[in-house]
ROTI-625557 format. One record per residue (C-alpha): residue number from 1; residue in one letter; x negated, y negated, z. Coordinates in nm, 2 decimals. Layout:
residues N
<rec resi="NUM" resn="a" x="X" y="Y" z="Z"/>
...
END
This chain:
residues 237
<rec resi="1" resn="m" x="-2.64" y="-8.84" z="-0.61"/>
<rec resi="2" resn="n" x="-2.77" y="-8.53" z="-0.43"/>
<rec resi="3" resn="p" x="-3.10" y="-8.38" z="-0.56"/>
<rec resi="4" resn="p" x="-3.06" y="-8.04" z="-0.73"/>
<rec resi="5" resn="s" x="-3.09" y="-7.73" z="-0.52"/>
<rec resi="6" resn="l" x="-3.00" y="-7.36" z="-0.55"/>
<rec resi="7" resn="t" x="-2.82" y="-7.16" z="-0.28"/>
<rec resi="8" resn="l" x="-2.91" y="-6.79" z="-0.25"/>
<rec resi="9" resn="g" x="-2.68" y="-6.58" z="-0.04"/>
<rec resi="10" resn="y" x="-2.80" y="-6.24" z="0.09"/>
<rec resi="11" resn="v" x="-2.64" y="-5.96" z="0.30"/>
<rec resi="12" resn="p" x="-2.79" y="-5.83" z="0.62"/>
<rec resi="13" resn="g" x="-3.10" y="-5.63" z="0.54"/>
<rec resi="14" resn="g" x="-3.16" y="-5.82" z="0.22"/>
<rec resi="15" resn="t" x="-3.51" y="-5.94" z="0.17"/>
<rec resi="16" resn="p" x="-3.53" y="-6.26" z="-0.05"/>
<rec resi="17" resn="a" x="-3.86" y="-6.38" z="0.10"/>
<rec resi="18" resn="k" x="-4.08" y="-6.28" z="-0.19"/>
<rec resi="19" resn="w" x="-3.86" y="-6.45" z="-0.45"/>
<rec resi="20" resn="a" x="-3.83" y="-6.76" z="-0.22"/>
<rec resi="21" resn="r" x="-4.21" y="-6.80" z="-0.21"/>
<rec resi="22" resn="v" x="-4.23" y="-6.77" z="-0.59"/>
<rec resi="23" resn="w" x="-3.95" y="-7.03" z="-0.63"/>
<rec resi="24" resn="a" x="-4.12" y="-7.27" z="-0.39"/>
<rec resi="25" resn="e" x="-4.45" y="-7.24" z="-0.59"/>
<rec resi="26" resn="r" x="-4.28" y="-7.30" z="-0.92"/>
<rec resi="27" resn="h" x="-4.02" y="-7.55" z="-0.82"/>
<rec resi="28" resn="p" x="-4.14" y="-7.75" z="-0.51"/>
<rec resi="29" resn="d" x="-3.90" y="-8.03" z="-0.58"/>
<rec resi="30" resn="v" x="-3.59" y="-7.80" z="-0.60"/>
<rec resi="31" resn="p" x="-3.50" y="-7.65" z="-0.26"/>
<rec resi="32" resn="l" x="-3.39" y="-7.28" z="-0.25"/>
<rec resi="33" resn="l" x="-3.14" y="-7.27" z="0.03"/>
<rec resi="34" resn="l" x="-3.10" y="-6.93" z="0.20"/>
<rec resi="35" resn="h" x="-2.75" y="-6.83" z="0.33"/>
<rec resi="36" resn="t" x="-2.67" y="-6.51" z="0.51"/>
<rec resi="37" resn="v" x="-2.33" y="-6.36" z="0.41"/>
<rec resi="38" resn="e" x="-2.16" y="-6.05" z="0.55"/>
<rec resi="39" resn="a" x="-2.15" y="-5.75" z="0.31"/>
<rec resi="40" resn="a" x="-1.77" y="-5.76" z="0.28"/>
<rec resi="41" resn="d" x="-1.78" y="-6.14" z="0.19"/>
<rec resi="42" resn="a" x="-2.07" y="-6.15" z="-0.05"/>
<rec resi="43" resn="a" x="-1.87" y="-6.13" z="-0.37"/>
<rec resi="44" resn="a" x="-1.62" y="-6.39" z="-0.25"/>
<rec resi="45" resn="a" x="-1.90" y="-6.62" z="-0.15"/>
<rec resi="46" resn="v" x="-2.04" y="-6.64" z="-0.50"/>
<rec resi="47" resn="r" x="-1.70" y="-6.67" z="-0.66"/>
<rec resi="48" resn="d" x="-1.59" y="-6.96" z="-0.45"/>
<rec resi="49" resn="g" x="-1.92" y="-7.15" z="-0.48"/>
<rec resi="50" resn="t" x="-2.04" y="-7.11" z="-0.13"/>
<rec resi="51" resn="v" x="-2.36" y="-6.97" z="-0.28"/>
<rec resi="52" resn="d" x="-2.49" y="-6.99" z="-0.64"/>
<rec resi="53" resn="v" x="-2.63" y="-6.64" z="-0.66"/>
<rec resi="54" resn="v" x="-2.61" y="-6.36" z="-0.41"/>
<rec resi="55" resn="l" x="-2.82" y="-6.05" z="-0.31"/>
<rec resi="56" resn="l" x="-2.56" y="-5.79" z="-0.23"/>
<rec resi="57" resn="r" x="-2.47" y="-5.42" z="-0.21"/>
<rec resi="58" resn="p" x="-2.23" y="-5.37" z="-0.50"/>
<rec resi="59" resn="r" x="-1.87" y="-5.29" z="-0.41"/>
<rec resi="60" resn="p" x="-1.56" y="-5.22" z="-0.63"/>
<rec resi="61" resn="d" x="-1.47" y="-5.59" z="-0.60"/>
<rec resi="62" resn="t" x="-1.73" y="-5.74" z="-0.83"/>
<rec resi="63" resn="a" x="-1.49" y="-5.82" z="-1.11"/>
<rec resi="64" resn="g" x="-1.57" y="-6.15" z="-1.28"/>
<rec resi="65" resn="l" x="-1.94" y="-6.13" z="-1.17"/>
<rec resi="66" resn="a" x="-2.25" y="-6.06" z="-1.36"/>
<rec resi="67" resn="v" x="-2.43" y="-5.80" z="-1.16"/>
<rec resi="68" resn="i" x="-2.80" y="-5.71" z="-1.21"/>
<rec resi="69" resn="p" x="-2.91" y="-5.39" z="-1.04"/>
<rec resi="70" resn="l" x="-3.24" y="-5.44" z="-0.85"/>
<rec resi="71" resn="y" x="-3.34" y="-5.14" z="-0.65"/>
<rec resi="72" resn="a" x="-3.19" y="-4.86" z="-0.43"/>
<rec resi="73" resn="e" x="-3.25" y="-4.81" z="-0.06"/>
<rec resi="74" resn="t" x="-3.31" y="-4.48" z="0.12"/>
<rec resi="75" resn="t" x="-3.02" y="-4.37" z="0.33"/>
<rec resi="76" resn="v" x="-3.12" y="-4.28" z="0.69"/>
<rec resi="77" resn="v" x="-2.96" y="-4.17" z="1.02"/>
<rec resi="78" resn="v" x="-3.01" y="-4.38" z="1.34"/>
<rec resi="79" resn="v" x="-3.02" y="-4.18" z="1.66"/>
<rec resi="80" resn="p" x="-3.16" y="-4.22" z="2.02"/>
<rec resi="81" resn="k" x="-3.53" y="-4.16" z="2.05"/>
<rec resi="82" resn="d" x="-3.48" y="-3.84" z="2.25"/>
<rec resi="83" resn="h" x="-3.25" y="-3.69" z="1.99"/>
<rec resi="84" resn="v" x="-3.35" y="-3.36" z="1.83"/>
<rec resi="85" resn="f" x="-3.38" y="-3.53" z="1.49"/>
<rec resi="86" resn="s" x="-3.68" y="-3.73" z="1.62"/>
<rec resi="87" resn="a" x="-3.89" y="-3.41" z="1.60"/>
<rec resi="88" resn="v" x="-3.88" y="-3.40" z="1.22"/>
<rec resi="89" resn="d" x="-3.98" y="-3.64" z="0.94"/>
<rec resi="90" resn="e" x="-3.66" y="-3.59" z="0.74"/>
<rec resi="91" resn="i" x="-3.32" y="-3.42" z="0.79"/>
<rec resi="92" resn="t" x="-3.07" y="-3.26" z="0.55"/>
<rec resi="93" resn="p" x="-2.70" y="-3.33" z="0.52"/>
<rec resi="94" resn="g" x="-2.64" y="-2.99" z="0.68"/>
<rec resi="95" resn="d" x="-2.82" y="-3.10" z="0.99"/>
<rec resi="96" resn="l" x="-2.54" y="-3.35" z="1.05"/>
<rec resi="97" resn="d" x="-2.26" y="-3.09" z="1.04"/>
<rec resi="98" resn="g" x="-2.06" y="-3.13" z="1.37"/>
<rec resi="99" resn="e" x="-2.27" y="-3.43" z="1.47"/>
<rec resi="100" resn="p" x="-2.06" y="-3.72" z="1.61"/>
<rec resi="101" resn="v" x="-2.10" y="-4.01" z="1.36"/>
<rec resi="102" resn="l" x="-2.01" y="-4.37" z="1.40"/>
<rec resi="103" resn="l" x="-1.84" y="-4.54" z="1.10"/>
<rec resi="104" resn="p" x="-1.83" y="-4.92" z="1.14"/>
<rec resi="105" resn="a" x="-1.57" y="-5.13" z="0.96"/>
<rec resi="106" resn="d" x="-1.85" y="-5.29" z="0.75"/>
<rec resi="107" resn="d" x="-2.00" y="-4.96" z="0.64"/>
<rec resi="108" resn="v" x="-2.20" y="-5.00" z="0.32"/>
<rec resi="109" resn="v" x="-2.30" y="-4.64" z="0.24"/>
<rec resi="110" resn="a" x="-2.08" y="-4.51" z="-0.04"/>
<rec resi="111" resn="w" x="-2.09" y="-4.14" z="0.05"/>
<rec resi="112" resn="m" x="-1.78" y="-3.95" z="-0.02"/>
<rec resi="113" resn="d" x="-1.73" y="-3.65" z="0.22"/>
<rec resi="114" resn="a" x="-2.03" y="-3.76" z="0.42"/>
<rec resi="115" resn="p" x="-2.15" y="-3.50" z="0.67"/>
<rec resi="116" resn="g" x="-2.09" y="-3.54" z="1.04"/>
<rec resi="117" resn="k" x="-1.78" y="-3.57" z="1.26"/>
<rec resi="118" resn="p" x="-1.65" y="-3.94" z="1.27"/>
<rec resi="119" resn="i" x="-1.56" y="-4.05" z="1.62"/>
<rec resi="120" resn="d" x="-1.21" y="-4.20" z="1.67"/>
<rec resi="121" resn="h" x="-1.34" y="-4.55" z="1.76"/>
<rec resi="122" resn="r" x="-1.45" y="-4.76" z="1.46"/>
<rec resi="123" resn="p" x="-1.68" y="-5.05" z="1.57"/>
<rec resi="124" resn="e" x="-1.63" y="-5.38" z="1.39"/>
<rec resi="125" resn="t" x="-1.99" y="-5.42" z="1.27"/>
<rec resi="126" resn="t" x="-2.31" y="-5.22" z="1.21"/>
<rec resi="127" resn="r" x="-2.47" y="-5.42" z="1.49"/>
<rec resi="128" resn="d" x="-2.20" y="-5.31" z="1.73"/>
<rec resi="129" resn="a" x="-2.24" y="-4.95" z="1.61"/>
<rec resi="130" resn="i" x="-2.61" y="-4.97" z="1.69"/>
<rec resi="131" resn="e" x="-2.53" y="-5.05" z="2.05"/>
<rec resi="132" resn="l" x="-2.30" y="-4.74" z="2.06"/>
<rec resi="133" resn="v" x="-2.58" y="-4.52" z="1.92"/>
<rec resi="134" resn="a" x="-2.80" y="-4.64" z="2.20"/>
<rec resi="135" resn="a" x="-2.52" y="-4.56" z="2.45"/>
<rec resi="136" resn="g" x="-2.52" y="-4.20" z="2.32"/>
<rec resi="137" resn="l" x="-2.18" y="-4.20" z="2.14"/>
<rec resi="138" resn="g" x="-2.30" y="-4.08" z="1.81"/>
<rec resi="139" resn="a" x="-2.54" y="-4.11" z="1.51"/>
<rec resi="140" resn="l" x="-2.51" y="-4.39" z="1.25"/>
<rec resi="141" resn="i" x="-2.58" y="-4.35" z="0.87"/>
<rec resi="142" resn="v" x="-2.71" y="-4.67" z="0.71"/>
<rec resi="143" resn="p" x="-2.95" y="-4.81" z="0.45"/>
<rec resi="144" resn="q" x="-3.30" y="-4.81" z="0.58"/>
<rec resi="145" resn="s" x="-3.32" y="-5.19" z="0.58"/>
<rec resi="146" resn="l" x="-3.04" y="-5.21" z="0.83"/>
<rec resi="147" resn="a" x="-3.21" y="-4.95" z="1.05"/>
<rec resi="148" resn="r" x="-3.51" y="-5.18" z="1.05"/>
<rec resi="149" resn="l" x="-3.31" y="-5.50" z="1.09"/>
<rec resi="150" resn="y" x="-3.14" y="-5.37" z="1.41"/>
<rec resi="151" resn="h" x="-3.44" y="-5.18" z="1.54"/>
<rec resi="152" resn="r" x="-3.44" y="-5.11" z="1.91"/>
<rec resi="153" resn="k" x="-3.72" y="-4.94" z="2.12"/>
<rec resi="154" resn="d" x="-3.48" y="-4.67" z="2.24"/>
<rec resi="155" resn="l" x="-3.37" y="-4.58" z="1.89"/>
<rec resi="156" resn="t" x="-3.53" y="-4.42" z="1.58"/>
<rec resi="157" resn="y" x="-3.42" y="-4.32" z="1.23"/>
<rec resi="158" resn="r" x="-3.49" y="-4.05" z="0.98"/>
<rec resi="159" resn="p" x="-3.43" y="-4.03" z="0.60"/>
<rec resi="160" resn="i" x="-3.16" y="-3.79" z="0.49"/>
<rec resi="161" resn="a" x="-3.27" y="-3.57" z="0.20"/>
<rec resi="162" resn="d" x="-3.04" y="-3.56" z="-0.10"/>
<rec resi="163" resn="a" x="-2.81" y="-3.84" z="0.04"/>
<rec resi="164" resn="p" x="-2.69" y="-4.10" z="-0.21"/>
<rec resi="165" resn="t" x="-2.90" y="-4.41" z="-0.21"/>
<rec resi="166" resn="c" x="-2.77" y="-4.76" z="-0.13"/>
<rec resi="167" resn="p" x="-2.81" y="-4.99" z="-0.44"/>
<rec resi="168" resn="v" x="-2.89" y="-5.36" z="-0.41"/>
<rec resi="169" resn="a" x="-2.81" y="-5.60" z="-0.69"/>
<rec resi="170" resn="l" x="-2.81" y="-5.97" z="-0.78"/>
<rec resi="171" resn="a" x="-2.48" y="-6.13" z="-0.87"/>
<rec resi="172" resn="f" x="-2.35" y="-6.46" z="-1.00"/>
<rec resi="173" resn="p" x="-2.03" y="-6.58" z="-1.17"/>
<rec resi="174" resn="e" x="-2.00" y="-6.43" z="-1.52"/>
<rec resi="175" resn="g" x="-2.03" y="-6.68" z="-1.80"/>
<rec resi="176" resn="a" x="-2.13" y="-6.96" z="-1.56"/>
<rec resi="177" resn="q" x="-2.51" y="-6.91" z="-1.54"/>
<rec resi="178" resn="s" x="-2.67" y="-7.25" z="-1.48"/>
<rec resi="179" resn="e" x="-3.04" y="-7.32" z="-1.57"/>
<rec resi="180" resn="l" x="-3.14" y="-7.29" z="-1.21"/>
<rec resi="181" resn="v" x="-2.96" y="-6.95" z="-1.18"/>
<rec resi="182" resn="e" x="-3.12" y="-6.84" z="-1.50"/>
<rec resi="183" resn="e" x="-3.46" y="-6.94" z="-1.37"/>
<rec resi="184" resn="f" x="-3.41" y="-6.75" z="-1.04"/>
<rec resi="185" resn="v" x="-3.30" y="-6.44" z="-1.24"/>
<rec resi="186" resn="g" x="-3.62" y="-6.47" z="-1.43"/>
<rec resi="187" resn="i" x="-3.82" y="-6.48" z="-1.11"/>
<rec resi="188" resn="v" x="-3.64" y="-6.17" z="-0.98"/>
<rec resi="189" resn="r" x="-3.71" y="-5.99" z="-1.30"/>
<rec resi="190" resn="g" x="-4.08" y="-6.07" z="-1.28"/>
<rec resi="191" resn="r" x="-4.07" y="-6.32" z="-1.57"/>
<rec resi="192" resn="r" x="-4.38" y="-6.54" z="-1.58"/>
<rec resi="193" resn="p" x="-4.37" y="-6.92" z="-1.58"/>
<rec resi="194" resn="g" x="-4.32" y="-7.07" z="-1.93"/>
<rec resi="195" resn="s" x="-4.21" y="-6.74" z="-2.09"/>
<rec resi="196" resn="s" x="-3.98" y="-6.77" z="-2.40"/>
<rec resi="197" resn="r" x="-3.68" y="-6.67" z="-2.20"/>
<rec resi="198" resn="g" x="-3.76" y="-6.87" z="-1.89"/>
<rec resi="199" resn="q" x="-3.73" y="-7.24" z="-1.83"/>
<rec resi="200" resn="a" x="-4.04" y="-7.43" z="-1.94"/>
<rec resi="201" resn="q" x="-4.25" y="-7.52" z="-1.64"/>
<rec resi="202" resn="p" x="-4.43" y="-7.85" z="-1.58"/>
<rec resi="203" resn="a" x="-4.80" y="-7.83" z="-1.50"/>
<rec resi="204" resn="p" x="-4.84" y="-7.77" z="-1.13"/>
<rec resi="205" resn="k" x="-4.93" y="-8.08" z="-0.92"/>
<rec resi="206" resn="r" x="-5.28" y="-8.07" z="-0.78"/>
<rec resi="207" resn="s" x="-5.35" y="-8.15" z="-0.41"/>
<rec resi="208" resn="a" x="-5.57" y="-8.44" z="-0.31"/>
<rec resi="209" resn="r" x="-5.85" y="-8.19" z="-0.23"/>
<rec resi="210" resn="e" x="-5.82" y="-8.02" z="-0.57"/>
<rec resi="211" resn="k" x="-5.84" y="-8.36" z="-0.74"/>
<rec resi="212" resn="t" x="-6.15" y="-8.46" z="-0.54"/>
<rec resi="213" resn="l" x="-6.32" y="-8.13" z="-0.62"/>
<rec resi="214" resn="a" x="-6.24" y="-8.17" z="-0.99"/>
<rec resi="215" resn="k" x="-6.39" y="-8.52" z="-0.99"/>
<rec resi="216" resn="q" x="-6.70" y="-8.39" z="-0.81"/>
<rec resi="217" resn="a" x="-6.74" y="-8.12" z="-1.07"/>
<rec resi="218" resn="a" x="-6.70" y="-8.37" z="-1.35"/>
<rec resi="219" resn="r" x="-6.96" y="-8.60" z="-1.21"/>
<rec resi="220" resn="a" x="-7.20" y="-8.31" z="-1.16"/>
<rec resi="221" resn="a" x="-7.15" y="-8.20" z="-1.52"/>
<rec resi="222" resn="a" x="-7.20" y="-8.55" z="-1.64"/>
<rec resi="223" resn="g" x="-7.53" y="-8.58" z="-1.44"/>
<rec resi="224" resn="k" x="-7.67" y="-8.26" z="-1.59"/>
<rec resi="225" resn="i" x="-7.60" y="-8.38" z="-1.94"/>
<rec resi="226" resn="a" x="-7.76" y="-8.72" z="-1.87"/>
<rec resi="227" resn="r" x="-8.08" y="-8.55" z="-1.72"/>
<rec resi="228" resn="k" x="-8.14" y="-8.32" z="-2.02"/>
<rec resi="229" resn="p" x="-8.29" y="-8.59" z="-2.26"/>
<rec resi="230" resn="g" x="-8.53" y="-8.70" z="-1.99"/>
<rec resi="231" resn="r" x="-8.66" y="-8.35" z="-1.93"/>
<rec resi="232" resn="a" x="-8.70" y="-8.30" z="-2.30"/>
<rec resi="233" resn="a" x="-8.89" y="-8.62" z="-2.34"/>
<rec resi="234" resn="r" x="-9.13" y="-8.53" z="-2.05"/>
<rec resi="235" resn="g" x="-9.19" y="-8.19" z="-2.22"/>
<rec resi="236" resn="r" x="-9.31" y="-8.36" z="-2.54"/>
<rec resi="237" resn="r" x="-9.58" y="-8.56" z="-2.36"/>
END
């Protein structure tokens, strides 16, 4: 029988490291397996059991899933470093009017009537679009985490004021929440170990060094207690 484990899927730009560290501290005997999934496939991955829970950017196809909103990312524009936008800290949607813009097939920014002039060619992926930005074909609107993920020395990015943000959420099959999934949700929500809504936690195992230090402290304490009567007796002489 295979030992228990939990598989966490996450889309490009997702950052599960913090929660993975907490999980490892609380459940050293239950591996948390990290699995990258494409944004378009994230919902399907958790539905078909490829992953137990997934960090995704919500899309209209989340029917049948329990979705917990986590945070929203800043929307930015990626441009070559010598672009005029690099001279300012932030741009406005109006600054993009007439600007050639790349729209990859895996676009995750839900911005109706987004500014800019989409070019005819649609790259398959955001990674491909980044290469085209570097080649000078146009700008690219993405969540800030993707601009960081695909960072290049010849590119830069700037926040777009008043642009819609890009939400990130945790999702798992509705009505099929296992104890491990429930525990992970608790970690993501900041629940402490042993809370009334979380799974009871066993006492953490101590390392060999911690055990040795504890024994030394106990012996030292015992020695102090044993010496007190002697000192008292000498004081009465």
